[in-house]
C-alpha positions in Angstrom: 10.4 27.8 -8.1 10.5 27.7 -11.9 8.3 30.4 -13.4 7.3 29.6 -16.9 6.4 32.4 -19.4 3.0 33.8 -18.8 0.3 32.2 -21.0 -3.3 32.5 -21.8 -5.9 31.1 -19.4 -9.3 29.9 -20.5 -10.6 33.4 -20.1 -7.9 34.9 -22.4 -6.0 36.8 -19.7 -2.5 36.1 -18.9 -1.4 34.1 -15.8 1.7 32.7 -14.3 2.0 28.9 -13.7 3.7 27.9 -10.5 5.8 24.8 -10.8 7.1 22.9 -7.8 10.7 22.0 -8.6 10.8 19.1 -6.2 7.6 17.6 -7.7 9.0 18.1 -11.2 12.3 16.4 -10.3 10.6 13.4 -8.6 8.2 13.1 -11.5 11.2 13.0 -13.9 12.9 10.3 -11.9 9.7 8.3 -11.6 9.2 8.5 -15.4 12.8 7.5 -16.1 12.6 4.5 -13.8 9.1 3.4 -15.1 10.5 3.5 -18.7 12.6 0.5 -17.8 9.5 -1.7 -17.9 10.7 -3.6 -14.9 7.9 -4.1 -12.4 10.4 -4.6 -9.6 12.3 -1.4 -10.2 10.5 1.7 -8.7 11.4 5.2 -7.7 10.3 6.2 -4.2 10.3 9.7 -3.0 11.7 10.2 0.5 8.3 9.8 2.2 7.5 6.5 0.4 11.1 5.3 1.0 10.7 6.0 4.8 7.5 4.0 4.8 9.1 1.2 2.9 11.9 1.1 5.5 9.3 1.1 8.3 7.7 -1.9 6.5 11.1 -3.7 6.8 10.9 -3.5 10.5 7.6 -5.4 10.4 5.7 -2.8 12.4 3.6 0.2 11.2 0.2 1.8 11.6 -2.6 1.0 9.2 -5.2 -1.6 8.4 -3.1 -4.7 7.9 -3.8 -5.8 4.4 -1.6 -6.6 1.4 -2.8 -4.7 -1.7 -1.9 -4.9 -5.3 -3.1 -4.3 -8.9 -5.2 -6.9 -10.7 -6.4 -6.0 -14.1 -5.5 -2.3 -13.4 -7.9 -2.4 -10.3 -6.6 -1.8 -6.8 -7.3 -5.1 -5.1 -6.9 -6.7 -1.6 -4.4 -9.5 -2.1 -4.7 -10.7 1.5 -5.8 -9.2 4.8 -3.3 -10.1 7.5 -4.6 -12.5 10.3 -6.1 -10.8 13.3 -5.5 -7.3 12.0 -8.1 -4.4 11.5 -8.7 -5.2 7.8 -9.6 -8.8 8.5 -11.7 -7.9 11.6 -13.7 -5.3 9.5 -14.5 -8.0 6.9 -12.1 -7.4 4.1 -11.4 -10.5 2.0 -8.9 -11.5 -0.6 -10.1 -10.4 -4.1 -12.0 -7.3 -2.8 -11.6 -4.5 -5.3 -11.0 -1.1 -3.7 -13.0 1.5 -5.7 -12.7 4.5 -3.3 -10.6 5.5 -0.3 -12.4 8.0 1.9 -14.7 8.9 -1.0 -11.8 9.5 -3.5 -11.6 7.3 -6.6 -8.7 4.8 -6.9 -8.8 5.0 -10.7 -5.3 5.8 -11.9 -3.8 5.5 -8.4 -0.6 3.6 -8.0 -0.3 1.0 -5.2 2.2 3.2 -3.4 -0.2 6.2 -3.5 -3.1 4.0 -2.3 -1.0 2.6 0.6 -0.1 6.2 1.6 -3.8 7.1 1.7 -4.9 4.0 3.6 -2.2 4.1 6.2 -2.6 6.4 9.1 -2.3 7.0 12.8 -3.6 4.2 15.1 -7.2 4.8 16.2 -8.2 6.9 13.1 -10.6 5.5 10.6 -10.5 5.0 6.8 -13.5 4.1 4.6 -12.9 1.8 1.7 -15.6 1.3 -0.9 -15.2 -2.2 -2.2 -16.7 -4.4 -4.9 -16.8 -8.1 -4.2 -18.1 -11.1 -6.3 -21.5 -11.9 -4.9 -22.3 -8.3 -3.8 -24.9 -6.6 -5.9 -23.4 -3.2 -5.3 -20.3 -1.6 -3.9 -20.1 -1.5 -0.1 -18.4 1.0 2.3 -16.3 -0.7 5.0 -15.0 1.5 7.8 -11.8 0.3 9.3 -10.1 1.7 12.5 -6.4 1.7 11.9 -4.2 -0.1 14.4 -0.6 -1.0 15.1 0.3 -3.7 12.5 2.9 -6.2 13.4 3.8 -8.4 10.5 5.1 -11.8 11.5 7.5 -12.9 8.8 8.0 -16.4 10.0 5.3 -18.8 11.1 5.9 -22.3 12.4 3.7 -25.2 13.0 3.9 -28.9 13.8 1.5 -30.7 11.5 -0.5 -33.8 12.5 1.7 -36.0 10.4 4.8 -35.0 12.4 6.3 -32.6 9.9 7.5 -29.3 11.3 6.7 -26.5 8.8 8.3 -23.1 8.7 6.7 -20.5 6.5 8.4 -17.2 5.5 5.7 -14.7 4.3 8.0 -11.8 3.7 11.5 -10.5 4.6 11.8 -8.1 7.5 14.8 -7.1 9.6 14.0 -9.9 12.1 13.3 -12.7 9.5 16.8 -14.3 9.8 16.7 -14.5 13.6 13.1 -15.8 13.6 13.9 -18.4 11.0 17.1 -19.5 12.9 15.0 -19.8 16.1 12.4 -21.9 14.3 15.1 -24.2 12.9 16.6 -24.7 16.4 13.2 -25.4 17.8 
């Protein structure tokens, strides 16, 4: 621990500020990376990096929705088909104002994902605003096991076989090759 010099508190008595070196180090790295101004370059602390790697397997526990920032507001980009978020009624464009009663103002997407994800069978309450709703609405979602299908295939009525890749997971190459062979 770093122990800065004692200082004055609001009451005028001296106190010692405790600084977590790990948080300080991660904060410095996050600041350096964000100063690049590249939206695709991010620093991930070990916990976030582990969750990211789990995402690449295409299986995790949570609500099953893609979220992002639109006009600095945490927003549902798309609920995944047949997953808890869609079943609970979340829609593309829903603005997430609170997660379990805590404001999302100033929260990064990574921080929000960490708060929304959780063990299968547990609940999370999202307070959302939606065009057409007079006031914000609480939606309770029971988390589940999320399996992201990165490759979808369909034979259209006009005889065209369509292969859609929605994201890249560890199994995407094999699923794509299987769809091509089909």
